[in-house]
Wavefront OBJ file of the C-alpha trace (Angstrom):
o trace
v 40.385 -150.404 -88.697
v 41.427 -148.729 -85.449
v 42.954 -151.046 -82.873
v 42.617 -150.149 -79.211
v 42.525 -151.918 -75.863
v 41.520 -155.303 -77.272
v 44.026 -157.070 -75.049
v 42.219 -155.835 -71.955
v 39.041 -157.732 -72.865
v 40.354 -161.015 -71.489
v 38.287 -163.880 -70.110
v 38.182 -162.357 -66.638
v 36.469 -159.183 -67.860
v 34.780 -160.144 -71.122
v 31.558 -161.235 -69.445
v 31.099 -158.279 -67.112
v 28.239 -155.898 -67.972
v 30.678 -153.014 -68.381
v 32.909 -155.000 -70.729
v 29.818 -155.940 -72.752
v 28.945 -152.222 -73.093
v 32.431 -151.470 -74.327
v 32.400 -154.405 -76.746
v 29.163 -153.161 -78.289
v 30.598 -149.674 -78.500
v 33.681 -150.985 -80.305
v 31.580 -152.863 -82.825
v 29.510 -149.754 -83.538
v 32.591 -147.555 -83.742
v 34.210 -149.827 -86.346
v 31.188 -149.244 -88.554
v 31.110 -145.510 -87.844
v 34.772 -144.963 -88.657
v 34.046 -145.956 -92.279
v 31.585 -143.072 -92.637
v 32.374 -140.020 -94.760
v 32.645 -136.480 -93.414
v 29.153 -135.704 -94.699
v 27.704 -138.774 -92.967
v 29.511 -137.968 -89.712
v 28.268 -134.394 -89.806
v 24.738 -135.715 -90.231
v 25.166 -137.796 -87.064
v 26.449 -134.713 -85.237
v 23.439 -132.637 -86.248
v 21.076 -135.496 -85.390
v 22.507 -135.734 -81.863
v 22.226 -131.971 -81.492
v 18.601 -131.955 -82.593
v 17.865 -134.611 -79.988
v 18.355 -132.033 -77.215
v 17.595 -128.760 -79.019
v 14.066 -129.628 -80.175
v 12.008 -127.440 -77.817
v 9.718 -130.068 -76.271
v 12.601 -132.457 -75.611
v 14.778 -129.639 -74.296
v 12.142 -128.599 -71.775
v 11.490 -132.179 -70.670
v 15.197 -132.674 -70.008
v 15.464 -129.366 -68.134
v 12.473 -130.212 -65.950
v 13.838 -133.689 -65.243
v 17.243 -132.281 -64.339
v 15.848 -129.878 -61.745
v 13.345 -132.398 -60.357
v 15.908 -135.176 -59.986
v 18.927 -133.205 -58.784
v 17.299 -130.291 -56.962
v 19.935 -128.076 -58.598
v 19.429 -124.991 -60.774
v 16.229 -123.751 -62.416
v 14.295 -124.979 -65.404
v 14.270 -121.865 -67.582
v 18.024 -121.392 -67.404
v 18.623 -125.070 -68.124
v 16.400 -124.746 -71.202
v 18.535 -121.809 -72.307
v 21.764 -123.651 -71.513
v 20.729 -126.835 -73.320
v 19.852 -124.800 -76.405
v 22.605 -122.205 -76.436
v 25.531 -124.485 -75.612
v 24.426 -127.139 -78.086
v 23.570 -124.696 -80.853
v 26.871 -122.902 -80.379
v 28.768 -126.185 -80.502
v 26.994 -127.137 -83.730
v 28.024 -123.768 -85.151
v 31.646 -124.422 -84.207
v 31.607 -127.893 -85.751
v 29.916 -126.848 -88.987
v 32.467 -127.193 -91.764
v 35.240 -128.412 -89.436
v 37.161 -131.313 -90.956
v 37.445 -134.427 -88.782
v 37.543 -137.286 -91.312
v 40.486 -138.180 -93.525
v 42.859 -135.403 -94.575
v 42.151 -132.338 -92.457
v 45.182 -130.158 -93.261
v 47.953 -129.924 -95.858
v 51.114 -127.827 -95.719
v 53.046 -128.320 -98.984
v 55.844 -125.965 -97.926
v 56.621 -128.186 -94.952
v 55.739 -131.419 -96.729
v 53.105 -132.311 -94.130
v 49.623 -133.787 -94.364
v 47.403 -134.254 -91.292
v 44.921 -137.124 -91.150
v 42.171 -137.315 -88.512
v 41.727 -140.655 -86.804
v 39.197 -141.622 -84.113
v 40.362 -142.321 -80.570
v 37.885 -145.215 -80.263
v 35.541 -145.508 -77.289
v 35.191 -142.457 -75.050
v 34.167 -142.611 -71.390
v 32.337 -139.367 -70.586
v 32.106 -138.565 -66.859
v 29.389 -135.937 -66.329
v 28.120 -133.955 -63.296
v 24.714 -133.503 -61.693
v 24.881 -129.738 -62.259
v 24.390 -130.168 -66.033
v 22.932 -133.659 -66.571
v 21.614 -132.769 -70.029
v 23.912 -130.149 -71.548
v 27.270 -131.671 -70.557
v 26.566 -135.220 -71.816
v 25.169 -133.768 -75.044
v 28.287 -131.662 -75.539
v 30.606 -134.623 -75.032
v 28.518 -136.952 -77.184
v 28.462 -134.497 -80.078
v 32.212 -133.865 -79.899
v 32.913 -137.597 -79.705
v 30.711 -138.311 -82.712
v 32.438 -135.567 -84.684
v 35.633 -137.626 -84.376
v 33.911 -140.904 -85.413
v 34.071 -142.268 -81.879
v 31.639 -144.216 -79.753
v 30.859 -142.773 -76.323
v 29.613 -144.226 -73.040
v 28.273 -141.704 -70.538
v 28.958 -142.204 -66.832
v 26.654 -139.665 -65.164
v 26.396 -138.701 -61.535
v 23.797 -140.854 -59.746
v 21.421 -137.888 -59.379
v 21.761 -137.049 -63.058
v 21.315 -140.596 -64.350
v 17.634 -140.371 -65.292
v 18.153 -137.140 -67.258
v 21.127 -138.629 -69.099
v 19.115 -141.777 -69.820
v 16.273 -139.747 -71.323
v 18.743 -137.706 -73.386
v 20.258 -140.877 -74.805
v 16.789 -142.226 -75.636
v 16.242 -139.060 -77.651
v 19.640 -139.421 -79.344
v 18.949 -143.064 -80.223
v 15.726 -142.049 -81.923
v 17.621 -139.535 -84.058
v 20.415 -142.017 -84.832
v 17.734 -144.460 -86.013
v 16.513 -141.860 -88.507
v 19.914 -141.685 -90.232
v 20.816 -145.372 -89.944
v 23.584 -144.958 -87.377
v 24.227 -147.727 -84.808
v 22.569 -147.001 -81.471
v 25.563 -148.471 -79.648
v 27.603 -145.442 -80.663
v 26.016 -143.722 -77.657
v 25.425 -145.683 -74.460
v 24.896 -145.115 -70.751
v 26.481 -146.724 -67.722
v 23.660 -148.727 -66.102
v 22.152 -147.704 -62.790
v 23.015 -147.775 -60.011
v 26.167 -145.856 -60.924
v 28.988 -146.529 -58.483
v 32.723 -145.963 -58.249
v 33.578 -149.557 -59.122
v 31.572 -149.598 -62.355
v 32.860 -146.173 -63.360
v 36.442 -147.244 -62.671
v 36.035 -150.359 -64.834
v 34.531 -148.306 -67.631
v 37.404 -145.826 -67.494
v 39.923 -148.654 -67.592
v 38.365 -150.341 -70.631
v 37.770 -147.246 -72.764
v 40.357 -145.464 -74.907
v 39.860 -141.919 -73.633
v 38.266 -140.464 -70.501
v 36.796 -136.954 -70.471
v 35.867 -136.036 -66.908
v 33.808 -133.066 -65.756
v 32.555 -132.687 -62.205
v 34.128 -133.130 -58.795
v 37.869 -133.126 -58.320
v 37.545 -136.686 -56.986
v 36.180 -137.718 -60.398
v 38.960 -135.888 -62.196
v 41.669 -137.472 -60.035
v 40.126 -140.902 -60.588
v 40.169 -140.292 -64.337
v 43.839 -139.358 -64.292
v 44.609 -142.428 -62.152
v 42.634 -144.847 -64.349
v 45.527 -145.824 -66.587
v 43.592 -144.566 -69.625
v 44.482 -141.253 -71.311
v 42.259 -138.623 -69.738
v 41.186 -135.013 -69.953
v 39.940 -133.579 -66.674
v 39.078 -130.065 -65.594
v 40.198 -128.060 -62.583
v 38.147 -126.598 -59.783
v 36.076 -123.521 -60.389
v 36.221 -120.536 -58.036
v 36.156 -117.565 -60.347
v 37.014 -114.103 -59.104
v 36.172 -110.901 -60.920
v 37.881 -107.528 -60.647
v 36.029 -104.218 -60.949
v 38.541 -101.399 -61.244
v 38.190 -97.634 -60.871
v 37.650 -97.116 -64.627
v 34.763 -99.589 -64.967
v 31.273 -98.617 -66.024
v 29.669 -99.823 -62.798
v 26.164 -99.989 -64.259
v 27.251 -102.312 -67.069
v 29.503 -104.258 -64.718
v 26.648 -104.830 -62.269
v 24.316 -105.973 -65.050
v 26.873 -108.480 -66.323
v 27.765 -109.758 -62.871
v 24.135 -110.305 -61.872
v 23.332 -112.006 -65.181
v 26.289 -114.322 -64.716
v 25.943 -115.035 -61.001
v 22.214 -115.772 -61.124
v 22.262 -118.009 -64.209
v 21.040 -121.505 -63.260
v 21.447 -120.554 -59.594
v 25.228 -120.223 -59.996
v 25.849 -123.920 -60.626
v 28.382 -123.205 -63.366
v 32.092 -123.556 -62.599
v 32.378 -120.227 -64.438
v 30.122 -118.264 -62.086
v 31.834 -115.556 -60.054
v 32.412 -116.584 -56.462
v 34.276 -113.451 -55.421
v 34.375 -109.842 -56.567
v 37.443 -107.731 -55.828
v 36.380 -104.107 -56.058
v 38.675 -101.091 -56.133
v 37.742 -98.685 -53.345
v 37.000 -95.776 -55.695
v 33.961 -97.563 -57.153
v 32.968 -99.824 -54.270
v 29.980 -97.783 -53.079
v 28.693 -97.211 -56.601
v 29.052 -100.856 -57.576
v 27.334 -102.135 -54.440
v 24.482 -99.699 -55.049
v 24.181 -100.905 -58.651
v 24.194 -104.546 -57.534
v 21.590 -103.878 -54.829
v 19.410 -102.085 -57.391
v 19.436 -105.349 -59.367
v 18.401 -107.557 -56.466
v 21.631 -108.296 -54.602
v 21.545 -108.022 -50.804
v 24.608 -107.242 -48.670
v 24.417 -109.171 -45.384
v 25.678 -107.882 -42.053
v 28.281 -109.673 -39.953
v 25.750 -111.665 -37.905
v 23.904 -112.770 -41.030
v 27.211 -113.749 -42.631
v 27.944 -116.007 -39.650
v 24.522 -117.644 -39.913
v 24.939 -118.161 -43.640
v 28.347 -119.743 -43.085
v 26.832 -122.189 -40.572
v 24.139 -123.112 -43.100
v 26.515 -123.511 -46.021
v 29.343 -125.393 -44.310
v 27.792 -127.200 -41.328
v 30.625 -129.735 -41.094
v 33.289 -127.968 -43.093
v 31.892 -129.207 -46.421
v 29.574 -127.294 -48.730
v 26.014 -128.412 -48.013
v 23.489 -129.693 -50.517
v 21.025 -127.399 -48.706
v 22.417 -124.477 -50.720
v 23.980 -125.958 -53.875
v 22.050 -124.733 -56.887
v 19.305 -123.169 -54.758
v 17.931 -119.681 -55.264
v 18.932 -116.818 -52.981
v 15.385 -116.730 -51.645
v 15.433 -120.408 -50.646
v 18.834 -119.954 -49.005
v 17.538 -116.976 -47.015
v 14.489 -118.961 -45.885
v 16.713 -121.829 -44.742
v 19.027 -119.431 -42.929
v 16.000 -118.105 -41.048
v 15.478 -121.534 -39.464
v 18.978 -121.371 -37.938
v 18.801 -117.847 -36.561
v 16.096 -117.321 -33.973
v 17.233 -113.798 -33.153
v 17.539 -112.766 -36.768
v 14.660 -114.814 -38.143
v 12.474 -111.842 -39.019
v 15.323 -110.088 -40.838
v 16.025 -113.220 -42.892
v 12.365 -113.618 -43.749
v 12.229 -109.963 -44.779
v 15.169 -110.619 -47.098
v 13.439 -113.696 -48.507
v 10.227 -111.725 -49.122
v 12.205 -109.309 -51.293
v 12.967 -112.268 -53.556
v 16.695 -111.511 -53.614
v 18.791 -112.568 -56.578
v 22.194 -112.668 -54.859
v 23.366 -112.728 -51.231
v 26.617 -110.790 -50.740
v 29.066 -110.949 -47.842
v 32.043 -108.736 -47.137
v 35.242 -110.791 -46.921
v 38.915 -110.007 -46.341
v 40.404 -113.411 -45.577
v 41.369 -116.337 -47.773
v 41.723 -120.032 -47.017
v 40.120 -122.858 -45.091
v 39.169 -120.604 -42.182
v 37.399 -118.262 -44.618
v 35.095 -120.587 -46.577
v 33.468 -117.729 -48.474
v 36.788 -117.419 -50.332
v 36.101 -120.784 -51.991
v 33.589 -122.106 -54.514
v 29.968 -121.836 -53.366
v 27.862 -123.246 -56.256
v 25.049 -120.917 -55.223
v 24.091 -117.245 -55.698
v 26.328 -116.170 -52.803
v 29.074 -113.689 -53.606
v 32.087 -112.654 -51.497
v 33.055 -108.984 -51.837
v 36.693 -107.981 -51.299
v 38.019 -104.419 -51.149
v 41.232 -103.267 -52.816
v 43.010 -99.918 -52.765
v 43.900 -100.116 -56.449
v 44.136 -102.511 -59.389
v 47.506 -103.938 -58.371
v 46.208 -104.886 -54.934
v 43.082 -106.366 -56.543
v 45.273 -108.627 -58.694
v 47.225 -109.724 -55.618
v 43.993 -110.602 -53.793
v 42.852 -112.723 -56.738
v 46.239 -114.441 -56.740
v 45.762 -115.283 -53.043
v 42.276 -116.639 -53.704
v 43.560 -118.877 -56.502
v 46.432 -120.113 -54.339
v 43.653 -121.494 -52.133
v 41.209 -122.673 -54.826
v 40.438 -122.103 -58.481
v 43.892 -121.758 -60.014
v 43.957 -122.153 -63.770
v 40.313 -121.476 -64.578
v 39.654 -117.826 -65.402
v 39.375 -114.315 -64.073
v 36.884 -111.601 -64.893
v 37.796 -107.976 -65.483
v 35.556 -104.930 -65.744
v 37.767 -102.047 -66.835
v 38.232 -99.331 -69.447
v 41.982 -100.011 -69.587
v 42.692 -102.870 -72.024
v 46.317 -103.227 -70.941
v 45.123 -104.501 -67.573
v 43.668 -107.628 -69.165
v 47.079 -108.359 -70.664
v 48.691 -107.778 -67.275
v 46.384 -110.339 -65.672
v 47.066 -112.799 -68.478
v 50.809 -112.412 -67.975
v 50.799 -112.735 -64.189
v 47.801 -114.643 -62.813
v 47.497 -118.461 -62.935
v 44.511 -118.423 -65.299
v 43.717 -119.918 -68.700
v 41.220 -117.184 -69.618
v 40.786 -113.478 -68.913
v 37.149 -112.541 -69.531
v 36.857 -108.814 -70.209
v 33.597 -106.858 -69.822
v 31.316 -109.881 -70.223
v 28.866 -111.947 -68.195
v 31.500 -114.382 -67.030
v 29.662 -117.703 -66.760
v 28.076 -117.195 -70.182
v 31.267 -116.022 -71.885
v 33.859 -118.484 -70.544
v 32.409 -121.549 -72.210
v 32.095 -119.798 -75.557
v 29.549 -117.249 -76.727
v 28.180 -115.899 -79.968
v 29.871 -112.586 -79.174
v 33.352 -113.850 -78.336
v 35.843 -116.157 -80.013
v 36.124 -118.926 -77.429
v 34.909 -122.387 -78.510
v 31.545 -123.445 -77.081
v 32.217 -125.958 -74.339
v 31.077 -127.101 -70.913
v 34.549 -128.426 -70.004
v 37.266 -125.846 -69.486
v 40.851 -126.990 -69.107
v 42.793 -125.224 -66.356
v 46.358 -126.040 -67.353
v 48.977 -127.270 -64.951
v 47.825 -124.598 -62.488
v 44.618 -126.588 -62.077
v 46.351 -130.004 -62.292
v 45.149 -130.438 -65.888
v 47.012 -131.446 -69.029
v 45.302 -128.823 -71.217
v 44.201 -125.211 -70.934
v 41.744 -124.964 -73.838
v 38.000 -125.028 -73.914
v 37.553 -128.716 -74.664
v 36.500 -129.241 -78.275
v 36.301 -131.886 -80.979
v 40.050 -131.906 -81.628
v 40.587 -133.356 -78.160
v 38.601 -136.388 -79.363
v 40.930 -137.070 -82.309
v 44.202 -138.799 -82.959
v 46.069 -137.062 -85.767
v 48.442 -138.930 -88.066
v 51.009 -136.851 -89.934
v 52.442 -137.783 -93.315
v 55.875 -136.243 -93.865
v 57.450 -135.910 -97.319
v 60.936 -134.599 -98.141
v 61.338 -130.885 -98.855
v 64.367 -128.836 -99.886
v 66.855 -128.844 -97.035
v 66.679 -125.839 -94.747
v 69.696 -126.033 -92.455
v 70.809 -122.742 -90.856
v 74.435 -121.790 -90.429
v 76.057 -121.876 -87.007
v 76.232 -118.083 -87.128
v 72.455 -117.840 -87.543
v 71.956 -119.958 -84.436
v 74.801 -118.787 -82.194
v 75.757 -115.392 -83.652
v 73.913 -113.152 -81.192
v 75.057 -115.302 -78.272
v 78.702 -115.166 -79.366
v 78.496 -111.425 -80.110
v 77.253 -110.777 -76.583
v 79.330 -113.271 -74.608
v 82.199 -114.124 -76.942
v 82.963 -117.226 -78.980
v 84.505 -120.215 -77.191
l 1 2 3 4 5 6 7 8 9 10 11 12 13 14 15 16 17 18 19 20 21 22 23 24 25 26 27 28 29 30 31 32 33 34 35 36 37 38 39 40 41 42 43 44 45 46 47 48 49 50 51 52 53 54 55 56 57 58 59 60 61 62 63 64 65 66 67 68 69 70 71 72 73 74 75 76 77 78 79 80 81 82 83 84 85 86 87 88 89 90 91 92 93 94 95 96 97 98 99 100 101 102 103 104 105 106 107 108 109 110 111 112 113 114 115 116 117 118 119 120 121 122 123 124 125 126 127 128 129 130 131 132 133 134 135 136 137 138 139 140 141 142 143 144 145 146 147 148 149 150 151 152 153 154 155 156 157 158 159 160 161 162 163 164 165 166 167 168 169 170 171 172 173 174 175 176 177 178 179 180 181 182 183 184 185 186 187 188 189 190 191 192 193 194 195 196 197 198 199 200 201 202 203 204 205 206 207 208 209 210 211 212 213 214 215 216 217 218 219 220 221 222 223 224 225 226 227 228 229 230 231 232 233 234 235 236 237 238 239 240 241 242 243 244 245 246 247 248 249 250 251 252 253 254 255 256 257 258 259 260 261 262 263 264 265 266 267 268 269 270 271 272 273 274 275 276 277 278 279 280 281 282 283 284 285 286 287 288 289 290 291 292 293 294 295 296 297 298 299 300 301 302 303 304 305 306 307 308 309 310 311 312 313 314 315 316 317 318 319 320 321 322 323 324 325 326 327 328 329 330 331 332 333 334 335 336 337 338 339 340 341 342 343 344 345 346 347 348 349 350 351 352 353 354 355 356 357 358 359 360 361 362 363 364 365 366 367 368 369 370 371 372 373 374 375 376 377 378 379 380 381 382 383 384 385 386 387 388 389 390 391 392 393 394 395 396 397 398 399 400 401 402 403 404 405 406 407 408 409 410 411 412 413 414 415 416 417 418 419 420 421 422 423 424 425 426 427 428 429 430 431 432 433 434 435 436 437 438 439 440 441 442 443 444 445 446 447 448 449 450 451 452 453 454 455 456 457 458 459 460 461 462 463 464 465 466 467 468 469 470 471 472 473 474 475 476 477 478 479 480 481 482 483 484 485 486
């Protein structure tokens, strides 16, 4: 039996509603940890089917948009299906119970152990897909999980968990393996939940991530998004434009993996802008850029008036702020634009378009050549977005390696629709995930796409092997040859 934070459930906390949730989760988890790999995998598939079944998927997508006002239904349907189905593919056949690896030559055996009760902090941008992803990964490790959603996403998460409970009932799994923080969700309740659980996995605002790291409980949190993409002089601009538009428009750019800036080498700037405009992007003039900035950051903070809204809605709202330019804005809106683009050359607080926008608004930077483009991205990430990822559209593969060696990024996404590729795709090798670690650059303790192994403790059995001790010459020979022996 796994032993965890039992000592924390003292008389002062044992009767609180949050402590009662955790106690029920522990009881369910103690049952679940006795299950075989085949039984656990059945629970994983059951939880996946709870969200993938088409009617349930659509209901959750419609609820998410209605309750949060963020994103669009069709893309959320696609996201709920694709991300969950891809995760189930990744988990199929993966060992997470008992002995998971043996290395006779090194005398080592690895044994998977559950972490216990997981606190899953989830954002309003993905109130169905992100909780489902964390629940499935937690179950794969024989853990219980309690979801702490954003207040706006609570009803969607609650409906998702109703669906999961119905599927757990079918296979005889305890419902208390998957629970929800009761409404109204607040900082105090979330903090207590984080303190009482055994692991916190936090996705969402940086305030949530910092709170998770400060909770006293081991935590995985993710860094800020603010992806930049580079289009160099060798890129196929038609393909690049198609990928960029597909990525930037998906779910109204609510993903942390959506491009927020494009750095375009001068030699292809005109051709790329023409290709983007042919696919529904609109380049604003300086006056329109100023109006859009006033709409998006009215008090220096990104406004809910634009987060997850379509480019058309944003243009219509900008029209209400700009009496002189109202007709031009309405003309833009009538074209049903897909992306609003602004030319930018500055970076930092005084240039808010250089930061994350969570909307189909794209800053366009100019660069003389690839090296300058990389320097501009480095400046952007020094302001916001370090550690996440960078996009590259190029016919020169060595440039991807150069970015990976020099930029503060955990992923270099080459010739792909960035927001679809970063969290795993059926045509790349990254694990399917909705939580991307950003390394120490992004103030995180991991740089992987979060996956089921992050929800495991691993015990190692070590047996003696024939001694393999090197000679001093093997260790110090080259050093002594170059600098002399002492």
